[in-house]
N, C-alpha and C positions, 0 to 999 in steps of 0.2 A: 455492361449493367442492369441489375433487373432491376432498378428503381428504389432499391431500399435506404432508406435514411440512412448514414453513414456517422452523423454529426449531431448531437443535440444540445446546444446549451446558448448562452448569452453573452453580450462582448459590449463592454463599453470603455471607449474610447481606445479599442484595440486590445483590450485586456479581459483575460476571462473574467466571469464574476457569476458567483451562485454555481451550481454543479453543473457538469459540463458530462454528455455522456458520447461515449464512442462505439458503434456497433461494425461486429463481422457482416460479411457481404450477403449472409442469409438473414440477417435483422435480430441476430442474440447482442447481448451487453458485453461487449469488452471491456470499456471503462468507465467507471465512474469517479468523479473528481472534483472537491468543493473548491473554490476558489474565493479570495476576497481581494478587491483590489489589484486584481492580477497575479495573486502570489498564492500558493497552494494553501489552503485554510480547509482546517476538517478532514473528513474520512476520504480515503482514496484505495480504490476495491480494482483489480485488473481480474478477471474472469479468462479461462480458458475456451475452447472452441467448444466443450462438449457441458459447458454452462460452470465449470468446479472454479471457485475460488483459488486463485494464483497466489493473490497480497490483497493484503489489508494494513493502510499504513495510516496513522493523524498525524496533520500537520497544524500548527499557528502561524501565522503570519511568514508564510515559506517555506518555516524550517521544521525538520521532524521534533514530534513534541508527543510522548506517550508511547505508547504500543505498537509495534509493528508485529507483524505475522507473514509467515510463507507457511503455502499447505502443500503437499504435496498430492499427485493425482488421486491417491486414494482417500483425499481428504483430513490425512494427519498432518498435525504441524511439520512443516519444516524448517523454521526457527522462528525464536520470538525473541525479540529486544524491545528497551525500553530507552528512549530520548529525550532528553531533556534539552529544551533549544538547541538541538540539532546533532546535539552529545550523546553518544551511547553513556547511559547512567543506569547503574545496576547488574543484573543478571545477563547476558546473552545466550540462550540457549540453542541448540541445535540437535534436531532429532533424527533417530534413521528413521524411514518410513514404518514399521512396526510398532512406533511411539515412544520407545527407548530413548533416553537422553544418549547423544552422540557428544558433547561436550557442552562444559558447562562454565563461562568465563565472567568476570567482574569487571565492570568498569566504573572510575569515578569522574565526571566529565570529561570524557572521551578519553581515558586515562585508561589502560588495562594493569589491573591490581592484582591477580591472583587469578586462580581456576578454584 
């Protein structure tokens, strides 16, 4: 170990609280995740080893809620989905690395409704 911090955050009664960060061995940030009363809450981000954003997700009280995005190494969007109380809602998009849309699927309350 090179002495670099691997974890930064607070636990209350054994549960994560507030913003929790994890780091790669070289000290660069790997994840930034929000918690409230031990449940995922707020923004969750993961970064690759070169500092590029891999994904960004929003949570409310432990459930995906809001827009989630994944990214290619080149920074272009890989996918974009919207969740409501943990279920897919609205259009879910997948992209090619060049930014063009690969698929577009519609969801209502977690159920696929068409393309």
